[in-house]
TIDREN-970794 format. One record per residue (C-alpha): x, y, z; residue number from 0. Coordinates in steps of 0.1 Angstrom, whole numbers, m for minus. Layout:
N
ATOM X Y Z NUM
...
END
This chain:
294
ATOM 28 370 m123 0
ATOM m4 371 m142 1
ATOM m36 354 m131 2
ATOM m31 328 m159 3
ATOM 3 318 m145 4
ATOM m5 318 m108 5
ATOM m2 285 m91 6
ATOM m33 270 m75 7
ATOM m30 272 m36 8
ATOM m42 236 m33 9
ATOM m42 205 m56 10
ATOM m66 176 m57 11
ATOM m56 143 m41 12
ATOM m47 127 m74 13
ATOM m26 157 m85 14
ATOM m5 161 m53 15
ATOM 28 156 m71 16
ATOM 60 172 m58 17
ATOM 81 191 m83 18
ATOM 119 193 m85 19
ATOM 136 227 m89 20
ATOM 134 223 m127 21
ATOM 104 202 m137 22
ATOM 89 170 m122 23
ATOM 67 154 m148 24
ATOM 31 149 m136 25
ATOM 23 115 m150 26
ATOM m6 90 m152 27
ATOM 15 66 m131 28
ATOM 16 90 m102 29
ATOM m21 100 m105 30
ATOM m32 64 m107 31
ATOM m10 53 m77 32
ATOM m25 81 m56 33
ATOM m59 69 m65 34
ATOM m50 33 m55 35
ATOM m38 46 m21 36
ATOM m71 64 m17 37
ATOM m88 31 m23 38
ATOM m68 16 5 39
ATOM m40 m3 m13 40
ATOM m3 m3 m5 41
ATOM 16 7 m36 42
ATOM 52 m1 m48 43
ATOM 73 8 m78 44
ATOM 91 m13 m104 45
ATOM 117 m5 m130 46
ATOM 100 11 m160 47
ATOM 88 m14 m185 48
ATOM 95 m44 m163 49
ATOM 81 m64 m133 50
ATOM 116 m61 m117 51
ATOM 124 m39 m87 52
ATOM 148 m10 m92 53
ATOM 184 m18 m83 54
ATOM 188 m9 m46 55
ATOM 151 m10 m39 56
ATOM 131 m38 m22 57
ATOM 101 m39 m46 58
ATOM 69 m49 m29 59
ATOM 86 m49 5 60
ATOM 87 m11 1 61
ATOM 49 m9 m6 62
ATOM 33 21 11 63
ATOM m1 37 18 64
ATOM 16 71 24 65
ATOM 14 95 m5 66
ATOM 44 115 6 67
ATOM 66 84 8 68
ATOM 54 72 m26 69
ATOM 61 107 m41 70
ATOM 97 103 m28 71
ATOM 100 70 m46 72
ATOM 88 86 m78 73
ATOM 113 114 m74 74
ATOM 141 89 m68 75
ATOM 132 64 m96 76
ATOM 113 84 m122 77
ATOM 77 95 m128 78
ATOM 70 67 m153 79
ATOM 79 38 m130 80
ATOM 57 7 m132 81
ATOM 31 4 m104 82
ATOM 22 m26 m83 83
ATOM m2 m32 m54 84
ATOM m3 m56 m25 85
ATOM m32 m81 m26 86
ATOM m25 m99 7 87
ATOM m50 m89 35 88
ATOM m71 m68 10 89
ATOM m96 m96 5 90
ATOM m88 m96 m32 91
ATOM m73 m123 m55 92
ATOM m65 m122 m92 93
ATOM m73 m148 m118 94
ATOM m44 m146 m142 95
ATOM m52 m160 m177 96
ATOM m22 m163 m200 97
ATOM m25 m165 m238 98
ATOM 12 m165 m247 99
ATOM 13 m195 m269 100
ATOM m12 m221 m283 101
ATOM m1 m247 m257 102
ATOM m4 m222 m229 103
ATOM m38 m207 m234 104
ATOM m58 m202 m202 105
ATOM m91 m198 m220 106
ATOM m86 m230 m239 107
ATOM m77 m248 m206 108
ATOM m109 m236 m189 109
ATOM m130 m247 m219 110
ATOM m114 m282 m218 111
ATOM m123 m283 m181 112
ATOM m159 m275 m190 113
ATOM m158 m239 m178 114
ATOM m171 m211 m199 115
ATOM m168 m180 m177 116
ATOM m185 m147 m184 117
ATOM m163 m117 m176 118
ATOM m186 m90 m189 119
ATOM m193 m75 m154 120
ATOM m159 m81 m138 121
ATOM m129 m59 m130 122
ATOM m104 m67 m157 123
ATOM m70 m56 m167 124
ATOM m56 m67 m201 125
ATOM m19 m76 m199 126
ATOM 8 m67 m224 127
ATOM 10 m103 m238 128
ATOM m27 m104 m246 129
ATOM m37 m122 m214 130
ATOM m58 m106 m187 131
ATOM m62 m103 m149 132
ATOM m96 m106 m133 133
ATOM m100 m92 m98 134
ATOM m123 m110 m73 135
ATOM m131 m108 m36 136
ATOM m126 m139 m15 137
ATOM m159 m153 0 138
ATOM m161 m153 38 139
ATOM m148 m186 52 140
ATOM m128 m195 21 141
ATOM m92 m203 31 142
ATOM m71 m186 4 143
ATOM m39 m199 21 144
ATOM m47 m235 10 145
ATOM m57 m230 m26 146
ATOM m41 m245 m58 147
ATOM m24 m214 m74 148
ATOM m18 m231 m107 149
ATOM m50 m253 m114 150
ATOM m47 m254 m152 151
ATOM m21 m246 m179 152
ATOM m22 m209 m185 153
ATOM m44 m203 m154 154
ATOM m29 m189 m122 155
ATOM m46 m176 m90 156
ATOM m25 m147 m75 157
ATOM m30 m137 m39 158
ATOM 1 m117 m29 159
ATOM 9 m89 m53 160
ATOM 2 m77 m89 161
ATOM 14 m52 m114 162
ATOM m14 m29 m126 163
ATOM m22 m3 m152 164
ATOM m9 20 m166 165
ATOM 24 1 m162 166
ATOM 40 m10 m194 167
ATOM 61 m40 m204 168
ATOM 88 m43 m231 169
ATOM 75 m68 m256 170
ATOM 93 m76 m289 171
ATOM 113 m43 m286 172
ATOM 83 m21 m278 173
ATOM 64 m10 m248 174
ATOM 29 m23 m243 175
ATOM 7 m12 m215 176
ATOM m17 m28 m191 177
ATOM m53 m17 m198 178
ATOM m79 m14 m171 179
ATOM m116 m22 m178 180
ATOM m147 m19 m156 181
ATOM m150 m8 m121 182
ATOM m124 1 m95 183
ATOM m107 m28 m77 184
ATOM m126 m22 m45 185
ATOM m159 m28 m64 186
ATOM m149 m63 m76 187
ATOM m174 m92 m74 188
ATOM m171 m123 m53 189
ATOM m152 m153 m67 190
ATOM m178 m173 m87 191
ATOM m186 m209 m78 192
ATOM m166 m224 m106 193
ATOM m134 m205 m95 194
ATOM m139 m216 m59 195
ATOM m141 m252 m70 196
ATOM m111 m248 m93 197
ATOM m90 m232 m66 198
ATOM m100 m258 m40 199
ATOM m85 m287 m60 200
ATOM m51 m291 m44 201
ATOM m22 m314 m52 202
ATOM m22 m347 m33 203
ATOM 3 m346 m4 204
ATOM 35 m364 m14 205
ATOM 22 m372 m49 206
ATOM 46 m363 m76 207
ATOM 20 m370 m103 208
ATOM m6 m345 m116 209
ATOM m35 m361 m97 210
ATOM m57 m338 m76 211
ATOM m78 m343 m45 212
ATOM m108 m322 m37 213
ATOM m110 m296 m9 214
ATOM m133 m319 11 215
ATOM m128 m356 16 216
ATOM m156 m382 10 217
ATOM m160 m385 48 218
ATOM m163 m347 52 219
ATOM m189 m346 24 220
ATOM m211 m373 40 221
ATOM m207 m355 73 222
ATOM m224 m325 55 223
ATOM m252 m348 46 224
ATOM m257 m357 82 225
ATOM m251 m324 98 226
ATOM m257 m297 71 227
ATOM m235 m270 58 228
ATOM m210 m252 81 229
ATOM m217 m215 88 230
ATOM m192 m194 68 231
ATOM m186 m222 43 232
ATOM m221 m228 31 233
ATOM m217 m217 m6 234
ATOM m183 m235 m10 235
ATOM m197 m267 6 236
ATOM m229 m265 m15 237
ATOM m208 m262 m46 238
ATOM m185 m290 m36 239
ATOM m212 m316 m27 240
ATOM m233 m307 m58 241
ATOM m204 m314 m81 242
ATOM m195 m346 m61 243
ATOM m230 m361 m64 244
ATOM m233 m353 m101 245
ATOM m199 m367 m109 246
ATOM m210 m400 m91 247
ATOM m237 m402 m118 248
ATOM m266 m397 m94 249
ATOM m297 m385 m113 250
ATOM m300 m348 m114 251
ATOM m334 m347 m95 252
ATOM m321 m370 m68 253
ATOM m288 m351 m64 254
ATOM m307 m318 m60 255
ATOM m330 m334 m34 256
ATOM m299 m345 m14 257
ATOM m284 m310 m16 258
ATOM m317 m295 m5 259
ATOM m318 m320 24 260
ATOM m283 m311 35 261
ATOM m292 m274 34 262
ATOM m323 m280 55 263
ATOM m301 m297 82 264
ATOM m278 m266 84 265
ATOM m280 m244 114 266
ATOM m284 m214 91 267
ATOM m297 m227 57 268
ATOM m291 m209 24 269
ATOM m321 m194 7 270
ATOM m339 m216 m19 271
ATOM m328 m191 m46 272
ATOM m292 m195 m37 273
ATOM m294 m233 m36 274
ATOM m310 m233 m71 275
ATOM m284 m209 m85 276
ATOM m254 m229 m71 277
ATOM m268 m263 m82 278
ATOM m277 m250 m117 279
ATOM m243 m235 m121 280
ATOM m226 m268 m111 281
ATOM m249 m289 m132 282
ATOM m241 m268 m163 283
ATOM m204 m271 m157 284
ATOM m206 m308 m152 285
ATOM m227 m312 m184 286
ATOM m200 m292 m204 287
ATOM m173 m314 m189 288
ATOM m190 m346 m200 289
ATOM m193 m331 m235 290
ATOM m155 m325 m235 291
ATOM m158 m288 m228 292
ATOM m180 m280 m258 293
END
């Protein structure tokens, strides 16, 4: 065996792929899945070109953080299997914005709600049907178990599991891949204030209509005025009461003074800069809402 054909004694983490007696294809799917495990995610496989588990497999229930176990799955099902990760207990959620049809366009729905998000510095994956997934970390104290997962048409908040690049999906007879943009998942940003507020709007218990009730009741909001913000929920509560006061039609200056007063009564007040940033963000959102999302 010549020097040029000798096998390297060791392989890098992302290249630790077992080979069959003939030839086990070293694929982008395997390399990416190893990288995801290195980031701390549990990985599972799906049938090539779909979001469906292989026949006889358990899909996300088989998710693993063990490279050897995952390699065994690739050997069994194929080196180009679609790849998914578990989100639960990672601190991450995914904002899923669909753009399948004109009447189910998440960006249009956000605009109508007075929300014009900027995704320039976010971790994003474009989906095969021209939508996209935006990855965020959940703020401390925010109860992700009680959110509204479908706040608007074409907008979903996913907190359990997700298919990721370089997986492909069969669309109109051809395979189109997920595309990753920006940083690694573990470097995602915190959920922005507008998304926290959107996710906090939950369906009224027992109400079959489309009405929504806010995360905090009127009584709870006025308790904030008396007692200040709760440690661990300060940002969420500041966002909530700012929007509440502005929607009541209270003059902007007065509303800000009330929010500032609430903060001063908190056991651990937010910095003035944070109060200013949150209030300004909510004010701009409410202004766009009053203008019909323009």
